[in-house]
Backbone bond lengths (Angstrom), bond angles and torsions (degrees), N, CA, C in turn:
res aa  C-N    CA-C-N  psi(-1)  N-CA   C-N-CA  omega(-1)  CA-C   N-CA-C  phi
1 M - - - 1.471 - - 1.527 109.05 -
2 N 1.345 117.50 132.84 1.445 118.90 -177.59 1.520 112.23 -80.40
3 Y 1.372 115.17 168.27 1.462 121.07 -173.49 1.521 111.93 -64.04
4 K 1.363 117.01 -41.40 1.459 120.34 -178.72 1.521 110.76 -61.39
5 R 1.322 115.67 -40.29 1.466 118.72 -179.65 1.518 110.65 -67.73
6 Q 1.347 117.37 -37.90 1.457 120.56 177.10 1.523 110.36 -62.58
7 Q 1.336 116.53 -42.71 1.455 120.38 178.58 1.518 111.11 -61.92
8 S 1.332 116.59 -43.30 1.460 121.69 -179.10 1.515 111.03 -61.47
9 Q 1.344 116.11 -45.25 1.460 119.56 -178.68 1.518 111.17 -67.38
10 A 1.344 117.49 -37.38 1.461 120.45 178.41 1.520 110.54 -64.30
11 S 1.344 115.89 -41.16 1.463 120.72 178.84 1.517 111.05 -63.67
12 Q 1.365 116.48 -42.80 1.456 119.98 -178.97 1.515 111.46 -67.59
13 T 1.352 117.29 -37.23 1.456 120.30 177.09 1.516 110.73 -62.88
14 K 1.338 117.13 -40.02 1.456 121.45 178.17 1.525 110.42 -63.64
15 Q 1.343 116.67 -41.92 1.452 120.14 179.11 1.515 110.90 -62.65
16 M 1.333 117.64 -40.04 1.459 120.66 -178.22 1.513 111.44 -68.59
17 S 1.349 117.95 -31.82 1.456 120.21 179.19 1.518 111.23 -70.54
18 N 1.371 117.52 -23.93 1.456 122.20 173.30 1.527 107.47 -105.55
19 H 1.307 115.89 60.53 1.450 121.87 -165.17 1.522 112.72 -68.72
20 I 1.336 115.18 128.74 1.458 122.21 174.01 1.518 106.94 -100.32
21 P 1.339 118.72 128.15 1.472 119.91 179.38 1.523 111.19 -53.56
22 L 1.326 116.18 138.22 1.460 120.33 -178.15 1.522 111.60 -61.27
23 S 1.327 117.00 -31.64 1.465 120.20 -179.55 1.524 112.15 -64.92
24 E 1.356 116.97 -12.92 1.457 121.25 179.27 1.531 112.44 -105.81
25 Q 1.330 117.13 4.31 1.458 121.17 -178.20 1.529 111.17 -102.39
26 T 1.309 115.40 163.27 1.457 121.70 175.48 1.523 109.17 -107.97
27 A 1.331 115.18 164.13 1.465 119.96 179.52 1.523 111.38 -59.73
28 N 1.328 116.87 -35.47 1.466 120.97 -178.37 1.524 112.67 -69.81
29 Q 1.335 117.05 -21.48 1.463 120.04 179.44 1.519 112.34 -79.12
30 L 1.324 116.90 -19.14 1.453 120.71 -177.33 1.524 110.80 -86.83
31 K 1.309 116.18 136.56 1.458 121.52 175.29 1.527 107.20 -94.26
32 L 1.315 117.03 98.35 1.461 122.20 -179.71 1.519 108.96 -90.37
33 R 1.320 116.77 128.73 1.459 121.34 -171.33 1.528 113.98 -108.64
34 S 1.326 117.92 -14.62 1.462 120.01 -179.74 1.522 110.67 -68.21
35 R 1.326 115.38 146.91 1.455 117.46 169.94 1.525 108.00 -75.01
36 K 1.319 117.65 164.66 1.453 120.94 -176.49 1.528 110.53 -62.54
37 A 1.320 114.33 135.14 1.459 120.24 -176.85 1.522 111.58 -64.49
38 K 1.312 115.76 124.37 1.463 122.74 174.77 1.525 107.51 -162.18
39 K 1.315 115.35 118.86 1.470 120.75 -177.97 1.530 110.57 55.13
40 I 1.339 115.70 58.05 1.466 122.12 -178.13 1.518 111.47 -56.12
41 K 1.324 116.90 -32.82 1.460 120.93 -178.28 1.523 111.80 -59.24
42 Q 1.323 117.28 -25.11 1.469 120.77 -178.95 1.534 112.10 -88.11
43 W 1.301 117.65 -3.58 1.462 121.74 -179.38 1.526 110.98 -80.00
44 S 1.332 115.45 163.11 1.467 120.59 173.85 1.531 109.49 -74.12
45 L 1.314 116.16 165.13 1.466 121.19 -179.96 1.522 111.51 -59.07
46 L 1.328 117.48 -43.60 1.466 120.43 -178.69 1.522 111.85 -68.69
47 E 1.329 117.46 -34.65 1.464 119.99 176.47 1.523 110.46 -64.99
48 R 1.325 116.06 -41.94 1.468 119.50 177.07 1.524 110.99 -64.20
49 A 1.335 116.19 -44.56 1.463 120.22 -178.05 1.521 111.27 -60.45
50 L 1.336 116.88 -40.89 1.459 120.04 179.37 1.526 110.79 -63.52
51 L 1.327 116.60 -44.65 1.461 119.77 178.62 1.523 110.98 -61.66
52 M 1.332 117.00 -45.05 1.466 120.50 -178.84 1.529 110.98 -64.71
53 A 1.333 116.54 -37.48 1.466 119.69 177.85 1.525 110.79 -65.68
54 E 1.338 116.11 -39.62 1.467 118.67 -179.95 1.525 111.72 -71.03
55 L 1.319 117.66 -35.17 1.464 120.23 175.26 1.529 110.69 -67.27
56 S 1.331 116.76 -37.19 1.465 119.91 175.01 1.524 110.38 -64.13
57 M 1.327 115.84 -37.09 1.460 120.65 -179.51 1.524 111.26 -68.17
58 I 1.332 117.60 -47.09 1.462 118.77 -175.66 1.523 111.93 -72.38
59 S 1.340 117.48 -13.92 1.460 119.41 178.55 1.527 112.19 -67.98
60 Y 1.334 116.90 -13.68 1.471 121.23 176.95 1.528 111.97 -84.24
61 L 1.327 117.06 -14.48 1.458 120.21 -177.58 1.533 110.55 -73.47
62 P 1.334 117.76 160.78 1.467 120.01 169.85 1.525 109.46 -59.53
63 L 1.327 117.59 152.99 1.460 122.75 -172.46 1.528 113.02 -51.25
64 E 1.321 118.33 -48.81 1.462 120.95 -177.83 1.523 111.54 -59.05
65 Q 1.336 116.20 -40.42 1.460 120.16 -179.71 1.536 111.25 -73.44
66 T 1.322 116.17 -34.38 1.463 119.92 177.03 1.518 110.31 -62.51
67 E 1.323 117.34 -42.30 1.464 121.86 178.34 1.526 111.20 -60.08
68 K 1.324 116.43 -44.06 1.470 120.55 179.83 1.524 110.84 -63.39
69 A 1.325 116.16 -44.70 1.462 120.22 -179.36 1.528 110.76 -65.90
70 A 1.330 116.77 -39.35 1.466 120.70 -179.21 1.524 110.93 -63.48
71 K 1.324 117.83 -37.05 1.467 120.93 177.67 1.524 110.29 -64.36
72 R 1.324 116.42 -37.96 1.463 119.88 176.69 1.529 111.27 -63.52
73 L 1.330 115.90 -27.10 1.462 120.50 -179.52 1.529 112.52 -93.17
74 G 1.337 117.05 3.37 1.450 119.95 173.05 1.515 116.43 97.52
75 F 1.333 116.79 18.70 1.463 119.87 -179.91 1.530 109.52 -112.99
76 S 1.319 115.26 120.24 1.465 120.58 -177.12 1.520 112.84 -83.41
77 E 1.331 116.83 -19.13 1.474 121.15 -178.26 1.520 110.28 -121.78
78 T 1.316 116.22 129.63 1.464 122.36 176.41 1.518 108.49 -132.22
79 I 1.329 116.59 124.12 1.463 121.11 179.50 1.525 108.62 -128.57
80 L 1.315 116.51 130.04 1.459 122.27 175.78 1.522 109.16 -97.23
81 F 1.334 116.04 128.71 1.459 122.40 172.95 1.531 107.51 -108.28
82 D 1.303 115.97 127.48 1.471 120.58 -175.90 1.522 108.73 -142.37
83 N 1.315 116.13 118.36 1.457 120.77 177.77 1.518 109.09 -139.81
84 D 1.319 116.20 111.90 1.461 122.32 178.30 1.534 111.67 57.12
85 G 1.335 116.09 36.01 1.465 120.42 177.58 1.516 114.60 88.01
86 S 1.332 117.75 -9.32 1.465 121.76 175.24 1.523 107.51 -84.89
87 Q 1.340 116.71 122.67 1.463 119.64 -169.38 1.527 112.97 -131.06
88 A 1.330 114.38 142.35 1.466 121.02 175.89 1.512 108.54 -150.28
89 Y 1.321 115.33 153.02 1.461 121.75 176.06 1.515 109.90 -112.66
90 L 1.319 115.89 143.42 1.452 122.48 168.08 1.525 107.19 -108.02
91 F 1.329 115.48 121.03 1.468 121.77 176.20 1.529 107.26 -112.56
92 A 1.328 117.27 126.80 1.461 119.55 -175.85 1.521 112.00 -138.83
93 N 1.333 114.36 149.26 1.472 122.36 167.71 1.526 107.10 -135.32
94 D 1.298 118.97 -160.70 1.460 120.94 -175.09 1.522 113.55 -70.51
95 I 1.323 117.47 -17.97 1.466 120.74 -172.25 1.520 113.16 -118.83
96 D 1.326 116.93 -36.43 1.462 121.11 -171.57 1.522 112.92 -124.37
97 V 1.342 114.48 151.46 1.466 122.94 170.19 1.525 107.11 -126.56
98 V 1.322 116.48 125.64 1.466 121.19 176.81 1.525 108.37 -117.67
99 I 1.325 115.67 128.65 1.461 121.48 174.25 1.524 107.02 -103.01
100 A 1.333 116.02 117.45 1.472 121.97 -179.37 1.522 108.65 -117.17
101 F 1.324 116.41 127.02 1.458 122.03 -176.77 1.522 110.55 -99.41
102 R 1.304 115.33 133.79 1.462 120.70 179.13 1.523 109.21 -74.97
103 G 1.335 116.09 135.79 1.455 121.12 -178.04 1.517 113.63 -83.75
104 T 1.315 115.06 -165.81 1.459 121.47 -176.83 1.521 111.40 -64.67
105 E 1.316 115.84 129.82 1.459 121.82 173.06 1.523 108.04 -111.76
106 P 1.349 117.52 123.41 1.463 121.37 -173.07 1.525 114.22 -56.49
107 N 1.338 117.66 -26.52 1.463 120.31 -177.49 1.524 112.56 -94.55
108 E 1.346 117.08 4.28 1.455 120.57 179.01 1.522 109.77 -103.86
109 W 1.344 116.19 108.65 1.470 120.59 -177.71 1.524 110.79 -60.86
110 N 1.324 117.93 -36.29 1.454 121.39 -179.67 1.527 111.10 -59.32
111 D 1.345 116.97 -40.27 1.466 121.17 178.55 1.517 111.27 -67.62
112 I 1.330 116.02 -44.40 1.463 120.43 -179.03 1.525 110.16 -63.35
113 K 1.327 115.89 -42.59 1.456 120.68 179.65 1.523 110.69 -62.09
114 A 1.329 116.36 -39.85 1.461 120.67 178.88 1.517 111.10 -63.47
115 D 1.324 116.86 -41.37 1.467 120.91 179.87 1.524 111.33 -64.46
116 L 1.335 116.01 -37.61 1.455 120.28 -174.03 1.525 113.45 -79.73
117 D 1.323 117.52 -24.87 1.459 121.11 -176.77 1.518 109.88 -81.17
118 A 1.336 115.82 83.84 1.463 121.11 -173.06 1.524 113.15 -94.26
119 T 1.349 118.51 9.87 1.458 119.38 174.23 1.519 109.23 -69.32
120 K 1.333 116.01 160.16 1.460 120.53 -175.70 1.517 111.26 -94.87
121 A 1.333 115.75 149.55 1.461 122.78 175.36 1.522 108.39 -134.46
122 L 1.332 116.79 151.79 1.459 120.54 178.23 1.519 110.13 -61.61
123 A 1.318 116.33 132.98 1.462 121.00 178.12 1.515 110.26 -77.85
124 E 1.332 116.36 164.59 1.458 120.90 177.11 1.527 110.58 -70.36
125 T 1.320 116.89 -22.42 1.463 120.99 -179.07 1.535 108.74 -99.28
126 V 1.335 117.29 -94.07 1.465 121.07 174.98 1.521 107.82 -138.16
127 G 1.350 115.78 164.99 1.452 119.74 179.07 1.516 112.05 74.74
128 K 1.334 114.72 -162.64 1.460 120.65 -177.44 1.521 110.71 -129.71
129 V 1.333 115.04 152.30 1.454 121.69 178.92 1.523 109.42 -129.29
130 H 1.315 115.13 165.73 1.461 123.23 176.68 1.531 109.27 -58.77
131 R 1.349 116.70 123.49 1.462 120.47 -174.22 1.532 112.26 -61.37
132 G 1.333 117.26 -41.33 1.458 120.28 -178.99 1.510 112.62 -64.10
133 F 1.350 117.03 -42.84 1.457 120.54 178.49 1.532 110.65 -66.27
134 K 1.330 116.21 -40.00 1.462 120.52 179.85 1.528 110.75 -62.48
135 K 1.326 117.07 -39.35 1.467 120.98 178.96 1.531 110.05 -61.25
136 E 1.332 117.20 -43.09 1.460 120.64 177.91 1.530 111.06 -60.61
137 V 1.325 116.39 -42.23 1.461 121.12 -179.69 1.532 110.67 -68.76
138 D 1.333 116.98 -41.17 1.462 120.34 179.05 1.532 111.11 -58.09
139 D 1.325 116.48 -32.28 1.469 120.78 -179.90 1.526 112.26 -72.20
140 I 1.328 116.79 -34.88 1.465 119.91 -169.29 1.533 114.32 -105.29
141 W 1.339 118.41 -28.94 1.457 121.37 -173.26 1.530 113.62 -59.67
142 P 1.343 120.98 -43.51 1.470 119.36 179.59 1.528 112.88 -57.77
143 L 1.327 117.68 -35.52 1.460 121.20 178.92 1.522 110.89 -67.68
144 L 1.316 116.29 -42.50 1.462 120.77 179.22 1.525 111.13 -66.80
145 E 1.315 115.74 -45.19 1.469 120.71 -179.12 1.531 110.74 -60.70
146 K 1.324 116.49 -42.12 1.465 120.88 179.72 1.523 111.05 -63.47
147 K 1.319 116.81 -43.29 1.464 120.93 -178.98 1.523 110.94 -65.58
148 L 1.325 117.05 -44.05 1.463 120.55 -177.49 1.524 111.80 -67.42
149 S 1.320 117.09 -36.53 1.464 120.78 -175.90 1.525 112.76 -86.12
150 A 1.329 117.44 -12.07 1.469 120.53 -176.41 1.517 113.06 -75.64
151 N 1.318 116.81 -18.26 1.464 120.38 -174.29 1.528 109.53 -133.31
152 Q 1.322 116.32 119.52 1.461 120.76 -178.99 1.520 112.00 -58.90
153 K 1.342 117.07 -29.83 1.460 120.10 178.67 1.522 110.84 -60.64
154 N 1.335 116.67 -38.32 1.463 119.84 178.14 1.527 111.19 -64.30
155 L 1.334 116.85 -38.83 1.462 121.11 -178.18 1.524 111.75 -68.46
156 D 1.334 116.62 -24.14 1.460 120.45 -179.47 1.532 112.75 -86.06
157 K 1.320 116.44 -5.65 1.469 120.59 -178.40 1.531 110.63 -92.97
158 Y 1.322 115.51 160.55 1.462 120.35 174.92 1.523 108.86 -75.63
159 L 1.339 115.55 134.51 1.463 121.54 -174.70 1.528 110.15 -109.26
160 W 1.341 116.18 130.34 1.457 123.11 -178.78 1.530 109.45 -128.93
161 F 1.328 117.02 148.83 1.464 121.76 177.29 1.521 109.95 -125.16
162 T 1.326 116.10 145.28 1.463 120.31 178.11 1.520 110.17 -157.79
163 G 1.334 115.72 165.58 1.457 120.57 176.88 1.510 110.69 173.39
164 H 1.321 115.12 158.89 1.460 123.09 179.95 1.522 109.37 -116.97
165 S 1.337 116.48 139.76 1.460 122.02 175.45 1.537 109.99 61.56
166 L 1.331 117.96 -129.19 1.462 121.23 175.33 1.527 110.31 -54.31
167 G 1.335 116.99 -35.68 1.462 120.82 177.72 1.516 112.55 -61.97
168 G 1.341 117.12 -32.59 1.454 120.76 176.49 1.518 111.59 -67.02
169 A 1.336 116.24 -41.59 1.462 120.56 177.83 1.525 110.36 -62.95
170 M 1.329 116.58 -42.82 1.463 120.95 179.04 1.523 111.16 -64.40
171 A 1.336 116.50 -40.82 1.466 120.85 179.17 1.524 110.67 -61.50
172 A 1.336 116.75 -41.68 1.459 120.74 -179.18 1.527 111.33 -63.89
173 I 1.334 116.82 -43.42 1.468 120.64 -179.57 1.527 110.20 -67.43
174 C 1.331 117.35 -44.85 1.463 120.79 -178.90 1.519 111.87 -64.56
175 A 1.314 117.49 -40.28 1.461 120.61 178.03 1.522 110.26 -60.09
176 G 1.339 115.80 -39.56 1.459 120.59 177.29 1.517 112.49 -66.06
177 R 1.322 116.57 -33.14 1.474 120.03 -178.76 1.524 112.71 -69.47
178 C 1.316 116.35 -16.38 1.473 118.54 177.67 1.523 111.09 -60.16
179 Q 1.335 117.72 -22.08 1.458 121.14 178.51 1.524 111.51 -64.09
180 L 1.341 116.16 -29.47 1.460 121.00 -178.07 1.518 112.63 -104.76
181 S 1.308 117.00 1.38 1.450 121.25 -167.37 1.524 113.57 -80.34
182 A 1.331 113.78 156.21 1.463 120.84 175.16 1.521 111.97 -78.93
183 I 1.342 117.63 -8.31 1.460 118.87 -175.84 1.531 112.58 -76.56
184 K 1.337 116.18 -13.38 1.468 121.89 174.49 1.530 112.84 50.62
185 T 1.285 114.46 43.85 1.461 120.46 172.07 1.517 106.73 -139.84
186 Y 1.309 116.25 164.75 1.464 119.14 -175.54 1.522 109.18 -133.39
187 P 1.321 118.13 141.94 1.470 120.45 -177.39 1.527 112.05 -60.82
188 E 1.321 115.36 135.23 1.456 120.08 173.53 1.522 110.13 -67.73
189 Q 1.328 115.72 -41.85 1.461 120.28 -176.42 1.518 109.76 -164.08
190 L 1.317 114.46 155.03 1.461 122.63 177.31 1.524 108.09 -127.13
191 H 1.341 116.53 129.06 1.460 122.28 174.90 1.532 108.02 -124.84
192 T 1.340 116.25 125.22 1.463 119.71 174.74 1.524 109.15 -122.23
193 F 1.323 115.06 154.35 1.467 121.68 -175.94 1.534 108.12 -131.93
194 G 1.336 115.29 119.31 1.458 119.27 -179.39 1.511 113.17 62.36
195 S 1.330 116.52 37.16 1.464 120.14 -177.52 1.522 111.63 -82.31
196 P 1.333 117.24 141.16 1.471 120.04 172.43 1.520 109.57 -74.96
197 R 1.341 115.96 171.33 1.460 120.22 172.11 1.521 108.47 -67.44
198 V 1.329 115.74 145.49 1.465 119.67 -171.17 1.521 113.71 -110.79
199 G 1.341 117.45 -42.98 1.460 118.91 -172.66 1.511 113.63 -147.18
200 T 1.339 114.86 -175.47 1.454 121.42 -179.96 1.526 110.44 -79.42
201 K 1.323 115.33 171.74 1.460 120.69 -178.67 1.522 111.24 -58.84
202 R 1.309 117.40 -41.34 1.461 120.44 -179.42 1.529 110.64 -63.90
203 Y 1.317 117.27 -39.19 1.455 120.90 -179.57 1.531 111.33 -65.72
204 I 1.338 117.18 -49.94 1.464 119.24 -174.97 1.524 111.94 -69.32
205 N 1.347 117.09 -26.98 1.463 119.60 177.71 1.523 111.73 -74.15
206 H 1.328 116.36 -22.73 1.463 120.43 -178.93 1.532 111.69 -81.06
207 A 1.323 116.16 -36.96 1.467 120.62 -175.15 1.534 110.34 -78.65
208 K 1.304 116.93 94.25 1.468 122.35 -177.11 1.533 109.28 -89.16
209 I 1.316 115.90 90.79 1.462 121.65 -177.14 1.527 108.14 -128.40
210 D 1.316 116.29 145.83 1.462 120.73 173.70 1.524 107.04 -73.80
211 Y 1.316 116.16 93.99 1.465 123.00 -164.88 1.525 110.35 -121.87
212 Y 1.341 115.67 126.26 1.467 122.21 176.23 1.521 108.08 -117.29
213 R 1.320 115.14 117.48 1.463 122.09 -174.49 1.531 108.94 -107.99
214 W 1.340 115.98 107.07 1.456 121.62 -175.24 1.531 110.86 -86.70
215 V 1.336 115.13 130.76 1.470 122.04 -178.69 1.521 108.64 -128.40
216 N 1.312 117.11 123.06 1.457 121.82 179.30 1.528 110.71 -97.96
217 N 1.317 116.86 100.65 1.461 124.36 172.85 1.525 112.93 43.02
218 N 1.328 118.84 -107.96 1.463 121.80 -172.53 1.531 114.36 -94.64
219 D 1.302 118.61 16.85 1.465 121.76 179.97 1.530 110.01 -46.77
220 V 1.331 116.42 110.26 1.463 121.60 -172.40 1.526 112.34 -68.68
221 V 1.329 117.52 -28.41 1.466 119.96 -176.80 1.531 111.17 -65.27
222 T 1.326 117.28 -30.39 1.465 120.26 -179.59 1.524 112.06 -69.84
223 R 1.320 117.20 -8.80 1.472 121.34 -179.80 1.522 111.81 -101.22
224 T 1.328 116.60 7.44 1.456 120.98 -178.93 1.527 110.19 -121.93
225 P 1.348 118.47 155.83 1.462 126.84 -18.73 1.534 109.27 -59.84
226 P 1.318 118.44 159.43 1.468 120.45 -174.54 1.525 112.75 -65.06
227 A 1.328 115.04 150.61 1.464 120.88 -178.65 1.521 111.65 -63.34
228 W 1.350 117.25 -29.11 1.458 118.51 -178.11 1.531 112.39 -66.17
229 M 1.332 116.91 -14.82 1.468 120.55 176.02 1.530 111.65 -85.06
230 G 1.334 116.39 0.21 1.456 119.97 177.53 1.513 114.46 98.55
231 Y 1.326 117.58 1.97 1.469 121.09 -178.66 1.519 110.52 -85.26
232 R 1.339 115.27 144.74 1.449 121.61 179.45 1.524 110.09 -133.32
233 H 1.325 115.72 156.86 1.457 121.20 173.73 1.525 109.75 -88.19
234 A 1.316 115.96 151.64 1.465 121.87 174.63 1.517 109.26 -115.81
235 G 1.310 116.89 175.29 1.451 121.60 174.33 1.521 114.42 76.77
236 K 1.307 115.06 176.49 1.466 121.96 177.00 1.525 108.79 -89.44
237 E 1.319 116.54 120.90 1.462 119.96 179.90 1.526 110.67 -73.22
238 M 1.323 114.99 132.50 1.463 122.32 176.01 1.524 105.85 -115.79
239 Y 1.323 116.29 101.18 1.464 121.30 -170.58 1.525 111.98 -94.64
240 L 1.329 115.09 124.84 1.463 122.06 175.01 1.523 107.44 -99.61
241 D 1.328 117.17 120.26 1.461 120.14 -172.56 1.533 112.25 -78.42
242 S 1.320 117.07 -174.15 1.468 122.36 -175.14 1.526 112.65 -64.66
243 D 1.323 117.32 -16.32 1.464 121.50 175.05 1.528 112.06 -99.64
244 G 1.337 116.23 6.74 1.452 120.43 178.96 1.510 114.18 78.75
245 K 1.331 117.38 17.74 1.463 121.41 -178.34 1.524 110.56 -101.73
246 L 1.329 116.03 142.06 1.454 121.67 178.33 1.523 109.00 -73.48
247 K 1.338 115.89 118.47 1.470 120.66 -174.47 1.524 111.34 -138.54
248 E 1.323 114.96 152.94 1.469 121.55 167.91 1.518 106.45 -111.55
249 L 1.336 117.53 113.49 1.457 122.54 -174.79 1.519 110.66 -118.12
250 N 1.339 115.85 146.59 1.456 119.15 173.07 1.534 108.79 -77.64
251 P 1.341 119.94 169.32 1.465 121.47 -175.24 1.530 114.53 -54.38
252 A 1.342 117.56 -40.53 1.458 120.24 -179.55 1.529 110.76 -67.58
253 Q 1.318 116.40 -43.43 1.470 120.33 178.31 1.525 110.89 -64.77
254 R 1.315 116.22 -38.36 1.465 120.90 179.98 1.526 110.59 -64.38
255 S 1.316 116.90 -44.24 1.460 121.35 179.24 1.531 111.10 -60.82
256 A 1.322 116.26 -44.66 1.466 120.64 179.24 1.528 110.40 -63.94
257 D 1.319 116.61 -38.77 1.462 120.34 -179.10 1.530 111.41 -68.97
258 L 1.331 117.12 -35.68 1.464 120.07 177.94 1.526 110.85 -62.90
259 W 1.340 116.38 -42.29 1.472 119.97 177.82 1.527 111.25 -67.28
260 K 1.317 115.35 -36.90 1.464 119.28 176.54 1.526 110.46 -60.10
261 G 1.331 116.48 -40.70 1.458 121.01 178.41 1.511 112.20 -64.18
262 V 1.323 116.99 -41.95 1.473 121.13 178.86 1.524 110.53 -60.77
263 L 1.338 116.43 -48.69 1.466 120.75 -178.92 1.526 111.65 -64.76
264 S 1.334 116.51 -38.90 1.455 120.22 178.01 1.524 110.77 -63.56
265 G 1.332 116.54 -39.34 1.458 120.33 178.27 1.507 112.31 -64.94
266 L 1.331 116.69 -41.76 1.470 120.77 -179.84 1.523 111.36 -61.80
267 K 1.328 115.78 -36.75 1.465 119.53 178.91 1.519 111.82 -64.60
268 K 1.334 116.31 -26.61 1.469 121.08 179.39 1.532 111.24 -99.34
269 Y 1.341 116.15 10.33 1.464 122.49 -178.47 1.526 111.21 59.91
270 E 1.333 115.95 39.36 1.452 121.97 178.43 1.523 109.72 -120.26
271 I 1.325 115.75 152.15 1.462 120.75 171.87 1.523 106.14 -95.99
272 D 1.307 115.92 105.06 1.459 122.79 -170.45 1.525 112.69 -56.15
273 Y 1.330 116.62 -35.43 1.459 120.62 -176.67 1.531 111.78 -60.24
274 F 1.342 116.10 -31.32 1.467 120.36 -177.11 1.531 112.66 -96.66
275 T 1.330 117.01 -43.28 1.473 118.66 -179.52 1.526 111.11 -65.52
276 D 1.325 117.65 -30.20 1.465 119.85 178.07 1.523 112.02 -67.27
277 H 1.332 116.55 -14.36 1.465 119.80 -179.00 1.529 112.75 -85.67
278 L 1.324 118.15 -13.53 1.459 121.03 -176.78 1.532 111.12 -61.02
279 I 1.317 116.73 132.10 1.462 120.10 179.17 1.529 110.76 -63.78
280 D 1.343 117.58 -28.83 1.463 121.25 176.32 1.530 110.93 -56.76
281 R 1.326 115.69 -40.30 1.474 119.95 -178.92 1.527 110.82 -66.90
282 Y 1.323 115.58 -42.43 1.468 118.09 177.65 1.528 110.68 -58.91
283 V 1.326 116.08 -45.37 1.466 120.05 179.67 1.522 110.95 -59.61
284 E 1.331 116.40 -48.55 1.457 120.68 -177.51 1.530 112.01 -62.04
285 Y 1.333 117.20 -45.44 1.460 119.98 -175.51 1.530 112.10 -72.37
286 I 1.311 117.35 -35.76 1.466 119.19 176.14 1.524 109.80 -66.91
287 H 1.323 116.54 -37.52 1.469 119.99 176.36 1.523 110.13 -62.92
288 Q 1.318 117.82 -42.86 1.466 121.15 177.07 1.526 110.67 -58.84
289 S 1.341 116.25 -45.35 1.464 120.57 -179.82 1.520 111.16 -62.07
290 L 1.337 116.64 -39.00 1.459 120.86 178.64 1.524 110.98 -64.40
291 L 1.341 117.52 -44.39 1.463 121.00 179.21 1.528 111.28 -62.09
292 E 1.327 115.95 -43.09 1.464 120.01 -179.66 1.528 110.83 -64.68
293 H 1.328 116.02 -39.22 1.465 119.98 178.75 1.525 110.37 -65.40
294 Q 1.323 116.86 -41.46 1.459 120.76 179.45 1.519 111.44 -66.08
295 E 1.343 117.11 -36.91 1.470 121.35 178.51 1.525 110.51 -65.46
296 M 1.321 115.92 -38.24 1.474 120.63 179.78 1.517 111.26 -66.27
297 E 1.326 116.42 -32.23 1.462 120.18 -178.20 1.525 113.40 -78.81
298 Q 1.340 116.50 -18.13 1.463 120.55 -178.48 1.529 112.04 -76.33
């Protein structure tokens, strides 16, 4: 890694430790690293993941700023869907449609209530899902389904789902609902970042989606609701270790890495369980992984 890149990463890490809420930032303040979206299906997995992470990130911005950021990422159309505090964005260009769900906002009681309501409810497909997450989806899905099915051009485009935190849980449920939907299209891929567990074993085994579930080291949200309540994770886990590198670790290595992350956080006066949940961190570490992969290929 060259010196300039080391300096850049050190600067970005410092900025993240003095974290400014995304809802208070402008599009110009964000350093967006994805190339403009065009034929996403032809991109590598890491290129797609970076774009999806950045779309999840900009979904926290105010609408005007989200539109500006989306144009920088290659999307000419941005639509906000908002019903009773349940929110999602549709980003579209001539080839692709991405649905990005806004995650938990600390000042939104509806979001907090959804996170806390961990009782189970019957899913639209099979099995059971988290009642609070299902309520959020029930509020927003009819609006999305109507928009997608109203225009044949939308049905001819590639459809992608993404989201961070609560938004990741909503994205997973909505992607699964496409199986029953009138839109007669199916998601190309689903990427979630820091998503909680969504449903029971029967539910996650039924939803056959090309799903990549990104987990950053000690991100506490990915451990909720607890497994002893019957909740399970779906998709292929993409684990970012305590150094922000994409790794596949065995249980012993994973345990050691989790402790390494805790100690590293304490040295920086951070609580690793919470700072690891920031969408900014996911964006930065996936970008690092993409650069390293590209360097290896050269």
